[in-house]
N, C-alpha and C positions, 0 to 999 in steps of 0.2 A: 343571567348568563349567556354566553353562546358558545359557539364553536371556536375551538383556539385557534386564533390568529396565529400565521407564520410569524418567527423573530427572525427578520433579515439579518444574514444573509442565509439562505436554505439551498441543499445541494439540487441539481439538476438531476432527471432521472436516470443519465449516463452515470454521473458520478456517486449516486446512493447504490445503484447495480453494482459500479466499480467495488466502493468499500465494502462491501457486503462479501464481496469474495476472500476477503482476507489475507489468504497467504497463494501467494502467483512465482512463476519460476523465470527467471532469465536465463537464455543462454548463450556465453558466448565463445563463438568459433570464427575463424579467418584465418591469414596468414599468420597472424602472432601464435597461432598453436603451433608452427611449424619452426619457427624462429626463437620461440623461447622469449619473446619480449611482451610487454604491457601496450606499448603505445608503439605500435610500427610507424615509421619515417615516409611511407609510401614507395620506396622504391624496390620493395620486393617482388621476387618474379614472382607471376601467377602459377609458373610451373611446379612452386614447392606445394600449393596446395592440393593435398593428395589424400583425403581421409577413406582408406581403401575400404573399409567396415562401417562406414556411414549407415545408421539406421535409425532414423527419426521414431520409428514405431517402438523402440526400445525407451527413447526419452519420452515419449509420450505414455506409455504402459507405467513408468516411472512415476511420472506426473501425477497420473490418475490416481495409483496407489498411496500416494505423499499426499494426496487433498488436494492439490493444485488445481485451481479454477482457471487461469489464463498462463499462457508460455508466450514469452518474447523474446524473440531471435535480433540478434546483431543483423541484421542485413547488411550493413556497411558500417566498420567502424572508424577511426581517423585515418588507417592508411589507405583507405579510399577503395580498397577489394570489396568488390558486389558479390553477393551468394546468391543472386538472380542471372540470369542472360540479359542484363539490360542493354537498351540502344543505346545509352546516353556516353559509354566507354568499353573500350577494348577489355579494360581493368578490371575483369570478373571470371567467373566461373566458366564461361568462354574458352578463355585461354589457357585453362589448367587441364591436367593430365585426368583429374576427377571427372568420372563418368563419360571420358572420352572427349570432354569439353562440350556433352550435350547435357550435362545435369543443370537442375535447378534446386539448388537447396530450401528456398523460401518456400517453392511447390511443395516439396516433400515434406516440411515441418508443417505447415497449416494443413496439409491433408491428414497427417498422422496424428495431429491433435485434435481435430475435429472427428478423427475417426473415434478416438477414445471418450468423446461428449465433453472435450475442452472448447475454451475460447483461446483466441490468438490475438496477440499482439506484436509490433516490428519497431527495431530501434533503427534509426538512419541518421549517422552522426554528420551536423553541420559541417563540423572542421573536415577538410578532407586534404590529407597530406600530399597526394598522388595529382590531382587534377591540376593541368599548368592557367587553369583560367581563375582559380581560386585567387582573390585578394583582387580581381576585375569585377568589383560588384554586382553593376547589372548582369553582367553575363555569366558568373558563377551562380547567382540567384536562379537566373532560367536555368541553368544544370542542375541546380539542386530541386526546382522545383518540377523539370521533368523526370528526376528520380522517383520524388515523393509521389507523383502520379502513378507513374508505372506501380509503385506497390499497393496503392489504393486503389487501383481499378483492376489489378490481376489477379487478385490473390482472395477476393469476397470480402465478408464482412471480418471489420477488425474493433479490438474492445480497447486499447489502447495505443498509442504512436508515441515513442520516447523519442524526446530531442535531447540529446547530452547539453552541458552547460561547457564542456571543454573547448577551449578556443587558441589559435595563436595562428603563427606566421605559415602559409603557404610552402609549396617548394620552390616560388619565387621571391621569399622573404614579406611579401606582403600580407596584411591583414584584412579579413573580409569583413564588409558590413551587411549583416543578414536583412533581409526583408523578413523578419519575423511575422508582419500582419498578415503577408502573403501567402508563409506558411502555414499559419492556423487556420487562416480560410479557407485554404484547399483541404486541410482534415476535416473541417466543419461541413464542407460542400459534399464531398467526396464519401466521407464517412463517419455522418453526423450521430451516429452511436457510441464512437470512439471517446474516449478523453486523452487528452494530451499532456503529455509530460515534460516537464523541465523547469528547474530551478525554483521560479517562482508561481510557474501554472502555464499556460492558462486554466489548466481543470485541475491537475495536482501537483502538489509543489514537493521538492526534493524537503526531506526531512533535516539536511545540515550536517551529515556524516554518513562515510559508505559501512559504518560499524553495525547496521540493523535495529535502532532504538530512536526511540522518540521522548523527547523531555517529559516527565513527571506530569508539569501542566501541557496539554497540547490542545489547542482548538483548532477547529476545523477552517477556520477564517483567517484572513491574513487582510492587512493594509496592501491594495494593488499598487502602490505608491512605492512600496518597498523593493521590489524585483520585478520587472514589468516582462521580461522574458529571459530565456536561458543565455546565462554568461552576463547579462547586464549588472549582476551583483559585482563583477569585479572580483568575485575571489579565486580566478585563475591567476588573475595577473596583478591583483591588488599587494601595494609593498607594504601595507600599515597591516601587521600580524593581528594585533589585535582587534581593528576593524572588521578583518575577516573572520577572527573567531567569534566576534558579538553577532555577525550576520550570521553565521552557521548557526548558533544557539538561538537567534529568534527565528530561523526557519523550524527547528524543533518543537517550537512552543507556539506559534503562530500569533494572531491577534486577537484578543476578545472582541466580539460585537459590540458596537457603541450602543449602549441604552439610550442617547437621546437620536442616534441617526445621523449625526452632523459629520462624522468620520467615515471614509468610504472603506468598505468591507467585502471581500467577496469571498465565496467558499472555494477553499483549495487545499483538501486535506492532505496529510503528509504520508508521501509512500518510502519506505525504510529500506535501501536497498543494503544487499549484503552478498558478498561470496561464500560459500562453502568451504572455501580454501584461501589461503592468503592473497591468491592473485585471483584475478577476474578471467584469466586463461589458461589454460592447463600446462602445469609443468611436473615432468615426473616426480622432480625433487620433493614437491608437495603433497606427494600420496600419504604419506604419514602424518600430514599436519591437517587433514581433514578434521571440521568441527565438530565435537560431540553430541551426542544425541541429547545430553544436559543443556551443553550450550546453546541448541537450537531451539530448544524448549523454552529456556530463558529468554531469548531473543523473540519469542512469539509472545510473550506475556508482556515485553518492553516496546512491542510495535504495534501489533494487534489489542492488545491491552490496554494502550495507551493512546486508542481513538488514530492509529495509523493502519495501514497495511504493508505486510511483510513479501518485499521482493528477493527472494534468495535464489543466488547465482548458483550454477552448474557447469562446468566447462566439459565438454567433449575432448575426451584424448585424440592423439594424433591419427587413433583409427577410426574416429569419428561414433564413439560409442563414451557413455556414461559408467564411470568407473567404479569397480564395485565397493569401495571405501565409502564415496558419496552416496552411492545407493543405499548401503547400508544405514548411514548416517540420516538421510531425508526421510527415509520408510520409517526409522525408529523412532523418529520425532512425531511422525502423526500417530504411531502405535501409543507412544505415551500421552501423546494429547487426547487420544480417545479414550486412555485408562482414565486420567484425570477427570476428564468430562462426559464419562461414562452415566452417571446419574444424577440430576438436577433434583438436589432434594425439595427444591421449593414446590416440585410438580406431584408431590408423593402425596396420596389421597390423604385428605384431611388437613392439610396445611390449610390454615389460614391467615390471610394477608389484609389489614386495614389500614386506614390512614386517618389524619386527624383535619383532614378536609379533601374535598373532592370537587373537580367542576361539574355543573350540571348543565344541560341544554334543553331549551325548549318551554312552553309554555305550561307543559305538564311537569315539569321539573325532571324528566326521565335522566337517569344518571346513565351519562355517556363514557366518563372518564374513569371508571371505578378502580378502586386498588386492586382488586385480582387481576387485572387486565397483565399485571405485569410478570405470572406466572402462567399464562394460556399459551406460551411459545411463538406468538403471531406479533412479529416486529410491526405489523399495521396497525395495533390496536394499543391503546397504553393509558395510563394514569396522568391525569393532570390538574393542577392547583387552579381555582378562581382566578378571574383578574385580581390585579393588584397584590397577590401573593408570593413573595419570593424565597419563604420559608418552609418546610412542611418534616410533618415525621410520618414513617411508614412503619407498621410493625409485622413481624413473620411469627406467626406459631405454631411448632410442630406437634402434631397429636401425641408422640413417645414421651411417658414419662420420664425416661433418662435422659431424654435430650437426643442431638444427633451430632455426628463429629462432623466439624466444620473447618475447611481448610482452604478454602478458597470462594470469594464472593466475585459474582460477574455482574456488573451494572449497564444497561441501556439505554440512551438517551431516544427519545421519538425526534431522532435528527431530520428526517423529514420536514420537521417544522421549525427546525432551527437547532444549535445548540445554545443550551441554558443555563445550567448547572456549573458555578463556579467553587464551591467549597462543599464536602460532606463528610460525615464521618457515619461508621457503623458500631453498635454497642450490642453485647450479647450478655443475655442473663444464663450464668453459667447455672447448669444442673447440680444440684445441691447448695446454691448460693441463691435460692428464688427471691426476688423482691432487689437484687442488686445487680445494677448496671455495669458491666465492664466495657470499656472501649477496645477494640480491635483493629478498627482499620481507620484512619484520617486521609482524605485526598482530597485533590482539587477537580479539575476538571474529568467527566466522563465521556461524553460524546457517543461514538459509536459503538463503542464497548471499551470498559475499564473493568480489567483483572487486577485483584488485589490478593497475593499469596499471604496467608497467617506463617507466622515465624515458628509457629507449632499450633497443632489443630486443637480446637476447644471443642467441648461438649454443649453444646445451648439448646435450652427449652425456648426460648425466642430469640428475636435478633429486631434489632432499631435501625432502621434508616434515617438518620438524620441531614436533610438538607440543609445546610447552614446559610448558603448565598446562593441566590440565582438572578441572573440579569435579567429575567422574565419569567412567568408563572411556569415553576418547573414540570416536564415532561418527562415520566420514563417509561419505556417500552418493557424492559426486561429486569428483573432480581433474581438472578440464578444464586444456587448456593450448591458448593459441590464439597 
């Protein structure tokens, strides 16, 4: 046997670090906050932008308390109004009464979040309904690259750059041909640790909906020919509704790696974006329509728990603060998740994990990929099967004679070596019915994390994880039980 070879595609260090953050925060604020609209048309006066009590420190504190790892700010939405004192246009905070025209919301945002130990990212809409050169493709591409360069060079290290796929005509009625290769190249040159988001990639893909969940089957890889860049899908403009919906579903599932390596695949995990309210921007009439804690926890299970990442939006009020209802919901979600995952029963003293096969390495046949690795809490150690083996069974035995109460099964693949498992199920030996195995979970993909909630708790003496199908020798870094 040998060291486990990677099964392409595999994540870059930036992609792997990004996916391990699990739950991140989107913050939508601009002139729309003051007009009551979701998409501004670019004719809004900067004079209306005046969040008089704006406090990014409040946002950051709430984010930290909610377990957020990265905060992303809409530096410019489709209306073209810039939240930083850009040199590219007068349509910015410089022309607003906020901070007497001397404010820099992007600076306040990144400083506040870093002060709380959080990472930051920025959203810069390619579609600009204010800029007159939009639609004059070479000129606007230069304009956009200048804005992008300002954001990537003035505000320190970024960990995500968000390119929206929404696109249509500018104020002159003309459509723009974006130079995506140039845009992506600027990000990679100036912010090499940042991942880029937008429809199909290049680093992170859209999940295909704005409701915050991935499909039950969710691969971290995609065929790069499906969507080459934001807006390329035609989702915004397509007249064929059936084709549009099919493409959205495709985003939610991704494409399985090709066993033979004949079909192109790239690693682009799914980001599941959703707002805590019906709208992305603040509307006072939605104060009573904030998502419940129960709903947010469910979204966590259906995004992070399906090999995705949850990007949850909170829109500040016209005063520039998070509303108390939003704060209660997101911090309540964190408390409930902490309660659910408070005790990993797999790490209880006396628990034993065995496997029907284990990979060995070296001339002395020293075990390097042993079954006990799945409960050591280290994502960089893992159990793996030998070459040529694509089915396997692991068994977990609890020391308690009466068994333990099981409500949630958590599985994590060693995705640093590629995603491999395509089908699995879990069986339980119920206390009092020794020798009889009952299926309690059946699933398809696992990826970075798969969470399965049981309809009702079961009291189990032993559990079996059966890997029914894998595209390459399976490798599992964690098997947790709650």
